[in-house]
C-alpha positions in Angstrom: 17.3 6.4 2.0 14.7 6.8 4.7 11.5 4.7 4.7 9.5 7.5 6.3 7.2 8.0 3.4 6.6 4.2 2.8 5.9 3.7 6.5 3.5 6.6 6.7 1.7 5.6 3.5 1.3 1.9 4.6 -0.1 2.9 8.0 -2.4 5.6 6.6 -3.9 3.3 4.0 -4.5 0.5 6.5 -6.1 3.0 8.9 -8.4 4.5 6.3 -9.6 1.5 4.2 -13.4 1.5 4.5 -15.0 -1.6 5.9 -17.1 -2.1 2.8 -16.0 -1.4 -0.8 -18.5 -1.2 -3.6 -16.4 0.6 -6.1 -12.8 -0.3 -5.8 -11.6 2.2 -8.5 -13.3 5.1 -6.7 -11.9 4.0 -3.3 -8.4 3.7 -4.7 -8.5 7.1 -6.5 -10.0 8.9 -3.5 -7.7 7.3 -1.0 -4.5 7.9 -3.0 -5.3 11.6 -3.3 -6.2 11.8 0.4 -3.0 9.9 1.4 -0.8 12.3 -0.6 -2.5 15.3 1.1 -2.1 13.7 4.5 1.5 13.0 3.9 2.2 16.5 2.7 0.5 17.8 5.9 3.1 15.7 7.8 5.9 17.2 5.9 6.4 14.3 3.5 6.7 15.6 -0.1 5.1 13.8 -3.0 8.6 13.4 -4.5 9.7 11.5 -1.4 6.7 9.2 -1.7 7.4 8.6 -5.4 11.1 7.8 -4.7 10.3 5.4 -1.9 7.2 3.5 -3.1 6.5 4.6 -6.7 2.8 5.0 -7.5 0.5 5.8 -4.6 -2.4 4.4 -6.6 -0.6 1.0 -7.1 0.3 0.9 -3.4 -3.3 1.6 -2.4 -4.6 -1.0 -4.8 -2.1 -3.7 -3.5 -3.1 -3.0 0.1 -6.8 -3.3 -0.9 -6.2 -6.5 -2.8 -4.1 -7.9 0.1 -6.9 -7.1 2.6 -9.7 -8.6 0.5 -7.9 -11.6 -0.8 -8.5 -13.5 2.4 -12.2 -12.7 2.6 -14.9 -15.3 1.5 -16.7 -14.6 -1.7 
C-alpha cells in the first residue's frame, strides 16, 4: 500500500499549523476539514486517507500535541 496520503497529510498539517493556538478543538476541526479538501484537490481520496492513517482529526491532534509538548508552559 502506498503512503502517499499519509505523507501528504503529515506535510500539510505541519505546514499549516498556526503559530499560536488559543482554541485547540477549533484548530483541529478546521485543519482536518481543510486537509481533506487539499488532499482531494491533489487527487487523494478521503478513502485513501482513511485506509492509510485512520482519523484525520486524530492525526491532526497528535501533530499538534507533538509540536506543543516541547514548548514551555
